[in-house]
C-alpha positions as CSV (number, residue, x, y, z in Angstrom):
1,M,-40.8,112.8,204.5
2,Y,-43.3,112.0,207.2
3,N,-42.2,111.2,210.7
4,I,-44.0,108.3,212.2
5,K,-44.0,108.5,216.0
6,S,-44.5,105.8,218.6
7,Y,-47.9,105.7,220.2
8,T,-48.2,104.9,224.0
9,P,-51.7,103.7,225.0
10,P,-53.2,104.7,228.4
11,S,-51.9,102.9,231.4
12,H,-53.8,100.2,233.3
13,E,-53.7,99.2,236.9
14,S,-51.8,96.1,237.8
15,R,-52.9,93.6,240.4
16,N,-51.2,95.5,243.2
17,G,-53.0,98.7,242.2
18,S,-50.1,100.4,240.5
19,E,-50.3,101.6,237.0
20,M,-48.5,99.5,234.3
21,P,-48.0,101.1,230.9
22,I,-48.7,99.1,227.8
23,V,-46.2,99.8,224.9
24,T,-47.0,98.7,221.4
25,P,-43.9,98.7,219.2
26,V,-44.2,100.2,215.7
27,R,-41.8,99.4,212.9
28,V,-40.6,102.5,211.1
29,M,-40.6,101.7,207.3
30,P,-38.9,104.0,204.8
31,L,-41.3,105.3,202.2
32,E,-38.7,105.0,199.5
33,P,-36.5,102.0,200.2
34,V,-33.0,101.9,198.7
35,A,-31.9,98.7,196.9
36,S,-29.1,96.7,198.5
37,R,-26.8,97.3,195.5
38,D,-27.4,101.1,195.7
39,Q,-26.8,101.0,199.5
40,E,-23.4,99.4,198.9
41,M,-22.5,102.0,196.3
42,R,-23.4,104.9,198.6
43,F,-21.4,103.4,201.4
44,L,-18.3,103.1,199.2
45,E,-18.8,106.6,197.8
46,S,-19.0,108.0,201.4
47,N,-16.0,106.0,202.6
48,R,-12.9,107.3,200.9
49,Q,-10.6,104.6,202.5
50,L,-12.6,101.7,201.1
51,K,-13.0,103.4,197.8
52,N,-9.4,104.3,197.1
53,D,-7.3,101.9,199.2
54,V,-6.9,98.1,198.8
55,Y,-8.2,96.5,202.0
56,N,-5.8,94.2,203.7
57,Y,-7.2,91.1,205.5
58,Y,-4.1,90.7,207.6
59,N,-4.8,89.5,211.2
60,V,-8.6,89.2,210.4
61,S,-10.1,86.3,212.3
62,G,-10.3,83.1,210.2
63,T,-7.7,84.1,207.7
64,N,-5.7,81.2,206.2
65,Y,-7.7,78.6,208.1
66,K,-9.3,76.1,205.7
67,G,-11.6,74.7,208.3
68,P,-12.0,71.0,209.2
69,P,-10.9,68.4,206.6
70,E,-13.4,66.9,204.2
71,V,-13.5,63.6,206.1
72,E,-14.5,65.4,209.3
73,R,-17.1,67.5,207.5
74,I,-18.7,64.3,206.1
75,Q,-18.7,62.7,209.5
76,L,-20.1,65.7,211.2
77,A,-22.8,66.1,208.6
78,F,-24.1,62.5,209.2
79,E,-23.9,63.0,213.0
80,S,-25.8,66.3,212.8
81,G,-29.0,64.7,211.6
82,I,-29.7,67.8,209.5
83,D,-31.5,66.7,206.3
84,E,-29.9,69.3,204.1
85,E,-26.4,68.3,205.2
86,I,-27.1,64.6,204.9
87,D,-28.6,64.9,201.4
88,H,-25.7,67.1,200.3
89,Y,-23.0,64.8,201.4
90,L,-24.8,61.7,200.2
91,G,-24.8,63.3,196.7
92,H,-21.1,64.3,197.2
93,L,-20.1,60.7,198.1
94,V,-22.0,59.4,195.0
95,F,-19.8,61.7,192.9
96,I,-16.6,60.7,194.7
97,S,-17.4,57.0,194.5
98,K,-17.9,57.3,190.8
99,D,-14.9,59.4,189.8
100,N,-12.4,58.6,192.5
101,P,-13.5,55.4,194.3
102,E,-10.0,54.8,195.5
103,L,-10.3,57.7,197.9
104,L,-13.0,55.9,200.0
105,K,-11.2,53.3,202.0
106,F,-13.4,51.6,204.6
107,K,-10.3,50.1,206.3
108,S,-8.8,53.5,207.0
109,G,-10.1,57.1,206.9
110,F,-13.7,56.4,205.9
111,A,-14.4,53.5,208.2
112,F,-17.1,55.6,209.9
113,L,-19.2,55.5,206.7
114,I,-20.2,51.9,207.2
115,E,-22.8,52.8,209.9
116,P,-24.6,55.7,208.2
117,L,-24.6,54.0,204.8
118,S,-26.1,50.8,206.2
119,H,-28.6,53.0,208.1
120,F,-29.8,54.8,204.9
121,F,-29.6,51.7,202.7
122,D,-32.4,50.1,204.8
123,C,-35.6,51.8,203.7
124,K,-39.3,51.5,204.7
125,A,-40.1,50.9,201.0
126,F,-39.1,47.3,201.5
127,D,-38.7,47.1,205.3
128,P,-41.5,48.6,207.4
129,Q,-39.3,48.5,210.5
130,A,-36.5,50.7,208.9
131,E,-35.9,54.2,210.2
132,N,-35.2,55.7,206.8
133,G,-38.3,56.6,204.9
134,D,-36.7,58.2,201.9
135,I,-36.0,55.7,199.1
136,N,-33.8,58.3,197.3
137,R,-31.4,58.2,200.3
138,A,-31.5,54.4,200.0
139,L,-30.6,54.6,196.3
140,D,-27.7,57.0,197.1
141,A,-26.4,54.7,199.8
142,A,-26.7,51.6,197.6
143,L,-24.9,53.3,194.8
144,I,-22.1,54.5,197.0
145,I,-21.6,50.9,198.4
146,R,-21.9,49.5,194.9
147,N,-19.2,51.8,193.5
148,T,-16.8,51.3,196.5
149,V,-17.0,47.5,196.7
150,Q,-15.3,47.3,193.3
151,D,-12.2,47.7,195.5
152,I,-11.0,44.4,197.0
153,D,-10.4,45.9,200.5
154,N,-13.8,47.5,200.6
155,S,-15.6,44.4,199.4
156,Q,-13.9,42.4,202.2
157,V,-15.2,44.9,204.8
158,I,-18.7,44.9,203.4
159,S,-18.8,41.1,203.2
160,M,-18.3,41.0,207.0
161,N,-21.0,43.6,207.8
162,F,-24.1,41.8,209.0
163,K,-26.4,44.8,208.7
164,I,-25.7,45.4,205.0
165,K,-26.0,41.7,204.1
166,E,-29.3,41.7,205.9
167,V,-30.6,44.6,203.9
168,L,-29.4,43.0,200.7
169,M,-31.5,39.9,201.4
170,K,-34.5,42.1,202.2
171,V,-34.2,43.7,198.8
172,V,-33.8,40.4,196.9
173,N,-36.7,38.8,198.8
174,H,-39.0,41.8,198.5
175,R,-42.5,40.7,197.8
176,V,-43.0,43.2,194.9
177,I,-40.1,41.5,193.1
178,L,-41.0,37.9,193.9
179,D,-44.7,38.5,193.0
180,N,-43.7,39.3,189.4
181,N,-44.9,42.9,189.7
182,F,-41.2,43.9,189.4
183,T,-41.5,44.7,185.7
184,S,-44.2,47.4,186.3
185,E,-43.2,50.9,185.5
186,S,-44.4,52.1,188.9
187,Y,-41.5,50.2,190.6
188,E,-38.6,51.8,188.7
189,Q,-36.9,52.8,191.9
190,L,-37.1,49.3,193.3
191,K,-35.7,48.0,190.0
192,E,-32.8,50.4,190.3
193,L,-32.2,49.4,193.9
194,L,-32.3,45.7,193.0
195,R,-29.6,46.2,190.3
196,Y,-27.3,48.1,192.8
197,S,-27.9,45.3,195.3
198,M,-27.1,42.6,192.8
199,D,-23.8,44.3,191.9
200,I,-22.9,44.5,195.6
201,I,-23.8,40.8,196.1
202,E,-21.6,39.9,193.1
203,A,-18.7,41.8,194.5
204,I,-18.8,40.3,198.0
205,S,-19.9,36.7,197.1
206,S,-16.3,35.6,196.5
207,Y,-15.6,36.2,200.3
208,L,-18.7,34.2,201.3
209,A,-17.8,31.0,199.4
210,P,-18.3,28.2,199.7
211,A,-22.0,28.7,200.6
212,P,-23.1,26.2,203.3
213,L,-26.3,24.3,203.2
214,D,-29.4,26.5,203.6
215,D,-27.4,29.6,203.1
216,P,-30.0,32.4,203.1
217,L,-28.2,34.5,200.4
218,F,-27.8,31.5,198.1
219,L,-31.5,30.5,198.5
220,S,-32.6,34.1,198.0
221,L,-30.7,34.3,194.7
222,T,-32.2,31.0,193.4
223,N,-35.7,32.2,194.3
224,L,-35.0,35.4,192.4
225,L,-33.9,33.5,189.3
226,Q,-37.1,31.6,189.2
227,T,-39.1,34.9,189.1
228,V,-37.2,37.7,187.5
229,Q,-37.0,38.2,183.7
230,D,-34.5,41.1,183.6
231,R,-31.5,40.0,181.6
232,S,-28.9,41.9,183.6
233,V,-30.3,40.7,186.9
234,I,-30.2,37.1,185.6
235,I,-26.5,37.4,184.6
236,T,-25.5,39.0,187.9
237,A,-27.4,36.4,189.9
238,L,-25.7,33.6,188.0
239,R,-22.3,35.1,188.5
240,S,-22.9,35.5,192.3
241,L,-24.1,31.8,192.5
242,S,-21.0,30.7,190.6
243,R,-18.8,32.5,193.1
244,L,-20.7,31.1,196.1
245,M,-20.2,27.6,194.7
246,Y,-16.5,28.1,194.3
247,N,-14.4,25.5,196.2
248,T,-17.4,23.3,197.1
249,R,-15.4,20.1,197.4
250,K,-17.7,18.3,199.8
251,E,-21.3,17.0,199.6
252,G,-24.0,18.9,201.5
253,D,-23.1,22.4,200.3
254,A,-25.8,24.7,199.0
255,A,-25.1,23.7,195.4
256,D,-26.4,20.2,196.0
257,H,-29.9,21.6,196.5
258,L,-30.1,23.6,193.3
259,D,-33.4,23.1,191.5
260,D,-33.1,20.8,188.4
261,E,-35.3,23.2,186.4
262,L,-32.9,26.1,187.1
263,V,-29.9,24.1,186.1
264,D,-31.6,22.9,182.9
265,R,-32.4,26.5,182.0
266,V,-28.8,27.5,182.4
267,V,-27.8,24.6,180.1
268,S,-30.3,25.9,177.5
269,Y,-28.5,29.2,177.4
270,L,-25.6,27.5,175.5
271,A,-27.9,27.2,172.5
272,F,-27.3,30.9,171.9
273,A,-24.0,29.7,170.2
274,V,-26.1,28.7,167.2
275,N,-25.6,32.2,165.8
276,E,-22.3,34.1,166.2
277,D,-23.9,37.4,165.0
278,N,-25.4,38.3,168.4
279,D,-24.5,40.0,171.6
280,N,-25.0,37.0,173.9
281,D,-21.4,36.6,174.9
282,E,-21.9,37.8,178.5
283,L,-24.8,35.3,179.0
284,L,-22.8,32.5,177.4
285,I,-19.6,33.0,179.6
286,T,-21.8,33.3,182.7
287,A,-23.6,30.0,181.9
288,L,-20.4,28.2,181.2
289,D,-18.8,29.4,184.4
290,F,-21.9,28.4,186.4
291,L,-22.0,24.9,185.0
292,Y,-18.3,24.4,185.5
293,Q,-18.5,25.4,189.2
294,F,-21.6,23.3,189.6
295,I,-20.1,20.0,188.4
296,L,-16.6,20.4,190.0
297,P,-17.3,18.3,193.1
298,G,-18.7,15.4,191.0
299,R,-22.2,16.5,190.0
300,S,-21.8,15.5,186.3
301,A,-24.3,12.7,186.7
302,K,-27.0,15.1,187.9
303,L,-26.3,17.3,184.9
304,L,-26.3,14.6,182.3
305,K,-29.4,12.7,183.4
306,N,-31.5,14.9,181.2
307,S,-31.4,13.9,177.5
308,T,-32.0,17.5,176.4
309,N,-28.9,18.6,178.3
310,C,-26.8,15.9,176.6
311,F,-28.0,17.0,173.2
312,V,-27.1,20.7,174.0
313,F,-23.6,19.7,175.2
314,Q,-22.9,17.5,172.2
315,T,-24.1,20.1,169.7
316,F,-22.9,23.4,171.1
317,L,-19.8,22.8,173.4
318,P,-17.5,21.9,170.4
319,R,-18.8,24.9,168.6
320,L,-18.0,27.2,171.5
321,L,-14.4,26.1,171.3
322,T,-13.9,28.3,168.2
323,Y,-16.8,30.7,168.9
324,K,-16.2,34.1,167.1
325,Q,-12.6,33.2,166.1
326,K,-11.5,34.6,162.8
327,Y,-9.5,31.5,161.8
328,K,-8.5,30.6,158.2
329,T,-8.7,27.3,156.5
330,E,-9.0,26.1,152.9
331,F,-12.7,26.2,153.3
332,T,-12.8,29.8,154.6
333,Q,-10.4,31.2,152.1
334,E,-12.1,32.7,149.1
335,M,-11.4,30.8,145.9
336,P,-10.2,32.9,143.0
337,M,-12.7,33.1,140.2
338,L,-12.0,32.8,136.5
339,K,-11.9,36.2,135.0
340,L,-13.2,36.6,131.5
341,A,-11.6,39.3,129.4
342,K,-14.1,41.5,127.7
343,R,-14.1,41.0,124.0
344,S,-15.1,43.5,121.4
345,K,-17.4,42.2,118.7
346,E,-15.4,41.2,115.6
347,E,-16.7,42.1,112.2
348,S,-18.5,39.2,110.6
349,P,-17.1,37.9,107.3
350,T,-18.9,38.8,104.1
351,N,-18.6,35.3,102.6
352,P,-18.9,31.9,104.1
353,P,-15.7,29.9,104.9
354,L,-14.2,27.3,102.7
355,L,-15.2,23.8,103.7
356,P,-12.7,21.0,104.2
357,E,-13.0,18.0,101.8
358,N,-14.2,15.6,104.4
359,L,-17.1,17.9,105.3
360,I,-18.0,18.4,101.7
361,T,-18.0,14.6,101.2
362,A,-20.3,14.2,104.2
363,L,-22.7,16.9,102.8
364,N,-22.8,15.3,99.4
365,N,-23.9,12.1,101.0
366,L,-27.1,13.8,102.0
367,P,-30.1,14.2,99.6
368,E,-31.6,17.6,98.9
369,P,-33.0,19.6,100.7
370,N,-31.1,18.1,103.6
371,R,-27.7,18.9,102.0
372,A,-28.7,22.6,101.6
373,T,-29.9,22.7,105.2
374,A,-26.8,21.1,106.6
375,W,-24.5,23.3,104.4
376,M,-26.2,26.5,105.7
377,R,-25.8,25.4,109.3
378,C,-22.1,24.6,108.8
379,S,-21.3,27.8,107.0
380,Y,-23.6,30.3,108.7
381,K,-24.7,30.9,112.3
382,A,-27.7,32.4,114.1
383,T,-27.3,35.9,115.4
384,E,-29.5,38.7,116.7
385,E,-28.5,41.6,114.4
386,G,-26.8,39.8,111.4
387,D,-28.3,39.5,107.9
388,V,-27.3,38.3,104.5
389,T,-28.8,39.0,101.1
390,Q,-30.8,36.2,99.5
391,I,-28.8,36.4,96.3
392,S,-25.4,36.1,98.1
393,L,-26.7,33.1,100.0
394,W,-27.9,31.4,96.8
395,R,-24.7,32.2,94.9
396,S,-22.5,30.8,97.8
397,Y,-24.5,27.6,97.7
398,E,-24.3,27.4,93.9
399,A,-20.6,28.0,93.9
400,Q,-20.0,25.3,96.5
401,F,-22.0,22.5,94.9
402,Q,-22.3,23.4,91.1
403,K,-19.3,21.2,90.2
404,Y,-20.9,18.1,91.8
405,S,-24.2,18.4,89.9
406,S,-24.6,16.9,86.4
407,A,-27.4,15.6,84.3
408,G,-28.9,12.4,85.8
409,S,-27.0,12.9,89.1
410,N,-28.7,12.8,92.5
411,L,-26.6,15.8,93.5
412,R,-28.5,18.4,91.5
413,L,-29.0,21.8,93.1
414,L,-32.2,23.0,94.6
415,P,-34.1,25.7,92.6
416,A,-33.4,29.2,94.0
417,V,-37.0,29.6,95.2
418,D,-37.0,26.3,97.1
419,F,-33.6,27.1,98.5
420,I,-34.7,30.5,99.9
421,K,-37.8,28.9,101.4
422,N,-35.6,26.3,103.1
423,V,-33.6,28.9,105.0
424,Q,-36.3,29.2,107.7
425,H,-36.3,25.5,108.1
426,A,-32.5,25.5,108.7
427,F,-32.7,28.5,111.1
428,P,-36.1,28.7,112.8
429,N,-35.5,32.2,114.1
430,S,-34.5,33.7,110.7
431,N,-36.9,35.7,108.5
432,A,-37.0,36.6,104.8
433,M,-37.4,40.4,104.5
434,V,-37.6,43.1,101.8
435,L,-35.9,46.4,102.5
436,T,-36.7,49.6,100.6
437,L,-33.5,51.6,100.1
438,P,-33.4,55.4,100.0
439,D,-33.0,55.4,96.2
440,G,-36.3,53.4,95.9
441,T,-34.7,50.1,95.1
442,R,-35.6,47.0,97.1
443,K,-33.2,44.6,98.8
444,F,-34.1,41.0,99.7
445,I,-32.4,39.8,102.8
446,I,-32.4,36.9,105.3
447,K,-32.5,38.5,108.8
448,G,-31.0,36.6,111.8
449,I,-28.0,34.8,110.2
450,E,-24.5,35.7,109.2
451,P,-21.4,33.9,107.8
452,R,-19.2,32.0,110.1
453,A,-15.5,32.7,110.4
454,V,-14.7,29.0,110.9
455,P,-16.9,26.1,109.6
456,V,-18.4,23.6,112.0
457,D,-19.4,20.0,111.5
458,I,-23.0,18.9,110.7
459,D,-24.0,17.9,114.2
460,Q,-22.7,21.1,115.9
461,G,-24.3,23.3,113.3
462,K,-27.6,21.6,113.9
463,V,-27.4,22.0,117.6
464,E,-26.5,25.7,117.4
465,A,-29.1,26.5,114.8
466,L,-31.9,25.0,116.9
467,T,-31.0,26.7,120.2
468,D,-31.5,30.3,121.2
469,R,-29.7,32.4,118.7
470,A,-28.4,34.9,121.3
471,A,-26.8,32.0,123.2
472,A,-25.6,30.4,120.0
473,S,-23.8,33.6,119.0
474,D,-21.8,33.7,122.2
475,R,-20.9,30.0,122.2
476,G,-17.5,28.8,121.0
477,G,-15.7,32.2,121.2
478,N,-12.0,32.5,121.5
479,S,-11.0,32.0,125.2
480,K,-7.3,32.7,124.8
481,N,-7.8,36.0,126.8
482,N,-9.4,34.4,129.8
483,M,-7.3,34.6,133.0
484,Q,-7.2,32.4,136.1
485,E,-5.7,33.8,139.2
486,P,-3.2,31.5,140.9
487,Y,-4.5,29.7,144.0
488,H,-2.3,30.0,147.1
489,P,-2.7,27.2,149.7
490,V,-3.8,28.5,153.1
491,Q,-1.1,29.1,155.6
492,Y,-2.3,27.6,158.9
493,S,0.4,29.5,160.8
494,F,-1.9,32.5,160.7
495,N,-4.1,30.8,163.3
496,D,-1.2,30.6,165.8
497,S,-1.7,34.2,166.6
498,L,-5.4,33.9,167.5
499,A,-6.0,34.7,171.2
500,L,-8.5,32.7,173.1
501,T,-11.6,34.3,174.5
502,E,-13.2,33.5,177.9
503,I,-15.9,31.6,176.1
504,N,-13.3,29.4,174.4
505,T,-11.4,28.5,177.5
506,S,-14.5,28.0,179.6
507,A,-16.0,25.6,177.0
508,S,-12.8,23.6,176.9
509,L,-12.6,23.4,180.7
510,L,-16.2,22.3,180.9
511,I,-15.6,19.6,178.2
512,T,-12.6,18.3,180.1
513,E,-14.5,18.2,183.4
514,L,-17.5,16.4,181.8
515,M,-15.2,13.8,180.3
516,A,-13.8,13.0,183.8
517,T,-16.7,10.6,184.1
518,K,-17.6,7.6,182.0
519,K,-21.0,9.1,181.0
520,G,-19.3,12.3,179.9
521,Q,-16.9,10.3,177.7
522,E,-19.8,8.5,176.1
523,L,-21.3,11.9,175.4
524,F,-18.4,12.8,173.0
525,I,-17.8,9.5,171.3
526,G,-17.1,10.0,167.6
527,Q,-16.2,13.7,168.1
528,K,-12.5,13.4,168.4
529,Q,-11.9,14.5,164.8
530,S,-14.2,17.5,165.3
531,L,-12.2,18.5,168.4
532,L,-8.9,18.1,166.6
533,D,-10.3,20.3,163.8
534,S,-11.0,22.9,166.4
535,V,-7.4,22.7,167.6
536,L,-6.2,23.1,164.0
537,K,-8.3,26.2,163.6
538,V,-7.3,27.7,167.1
539,P,-4.0,26.0,168.1
540,K,-3.9,27.7,171.6
541,L,-6.8,25.4,172.6
542,L,-4.5,22.4,172.8
543,P,-3.3,22.9,176.4
544,Y,-6.9,23.2,177.6
545,I,-8.4,20.3,175.7
546,H,-5.4,17.9,175.6
547,E,-6.6,15.8,178.5
548,A,-10.0,15.4,177.0
549,L,-8.5,14.3,173.6
550,Q,-6.5,11.6,175.3
551,K,-9.7,10.0,176.6
552,L,-11.4,9.8,173.2
553,D,-11.1,7.3,170.4
554,Y,-11.8,8.1,166.8
C-alpha cells in the first residue's frame, strides 16, 4: 500500500514580519475500504470476550429508563417547532384518535393539545393571515378534532374555544366553496376539510343552542346550504341547524330568519317516501327533525302558507308512519291459489256413448242434415290427435236412427256419401283423409274428432264444436282431483312486535305538532281512518299519535 504524506507549503511572512506556516490538511483515504459489516465481523473475531461471552448491560447508563411519557413527548414535539417531529406526532395523533379516541381527554392530560391543534387547523389555503401554510397539517388537525369531539367532554371543550369556532366559520364561508367551484376536482383537499369541519360543527352545535339572532355560525350554515350540492354536507348542515334551533321557545331567535326557499326545499325532501326501495332514510330523518325543531315555537303558519308544502304533508306524512315496516294484513298476506292436479290423458272410447231418451227425442225433432250434425256434436268432440274411421262413424249413426226411419217418414237416414260430407260442417276443423297401410290397403278416416265418454246436449255440443278444438278438448274435464289450500285469517298480533324506526316516530311527532294549530287540523281532515289503519299495522305508533287522533273527526 502507498503512504500518503502531508504536504507543508512554504511559509509566508505575517504582518509583523514573522513567518507564518500555511498547513493544508489532506484526508488519508484507504485504497481498499472495508464494508461496515465486515468491519464488525473482524472486530468480533479479534475480541474474544465479545465473541464468546454474553455481554451484560448492568449499570450501563440509560438502562431500564423508558424516557419521558408519551404525553410529554407529544407536548415537547409541538414546542420544539421541528417539522419532522410535528408531522410525526400529528400522524400519530390521527391514529390514536381513530382507534382509541377515549385516550385523548381535553379536560385532563391532553389539554395542551387545544392550542397546537387550533394553530395548525388554521391554514393559508383559506385564511391568508394564518401562520400555517401546509394544508396537510390542517387536514390532520381537523381530523384529530373531528374524531375526538365524538366524546361529550371533548365536544364541550371545543365548543367553548373561540379560535377553533373562528376557523370553522372561515372554512364554511370560504369563497371557493360559496362560488360553486367546490365541486371541482382541484379542490379535493378543501372538500375533505369541509367535511371534517361539518362533522365538528355537528358535534358542538348542541352546546351552542339556542342560536341567537344573527348568529354567525347559523348564518354561515344557511348560506352554505344555498350553494353546496354535496349530499353528505347537506345532511350534516341540516343536523347542525336542527340542534342550533333546539329549545328556541321565544321569538327573535335565528330560526325566525330562515329563508322560505330553504324551508320549502327541506319539505320537498319528504317526497322521497314515495319509494321505500331506496337509501334516503338518513335524508328523511334529518328533514323531519329539522322541520320539527323549526315549528316548535309556533312557526306552523309559516310552514303551511305554501300550498305545495300542504300537499307534501298530506300525502307523505301518513305514509312515513309505516315507512319500511314489514307489517301483515289481509291485503299483504299472499292468498293461496287453486292447485290443479295433473291428469294423465285417458284413452278415448272406441264407440260413441248411448244417448238418453230425451236427447234422442230432441234430435228426432230436427230435419236432416241438421239431425246428423247435432248427433255428431253430441256424441263426438273435437280434438287435436283423435280420429275415427268413416265406416264406424256411419254405422254408429245408422244404428242410432235406423229404427226411427220408415217408408214415407220424415226421419229417413242421410245417404252415406252425404253423411260423410256433412262431417266437416259439424266440425269445421276436421278433415276426411285416406291412409295407406303397410299391407297396401287403404283406410278412410275423419281426422280431428273422437267419441265422447259422456254425451252432451245439443247446445253444448254446438258451442264446443265451433270453438278451438284444443281448448274444447280440455273443457269439462273431471275436477275432483283439484285442491284448494285452506285460508288462514291474518293474525294482527304479529304487528305488536314491530319496532318503530326514527322516521316513524319523527313523522308522528311532526303530525302531532302540526295539528296543534287550527290550520294543521284542517290539513288532515278526512284522514283519521288512514291514521287508524297505520296504528293497526304498527300498534306501537299509538302513544305518539294518540293526541293527534283525538283532534280529528272521521
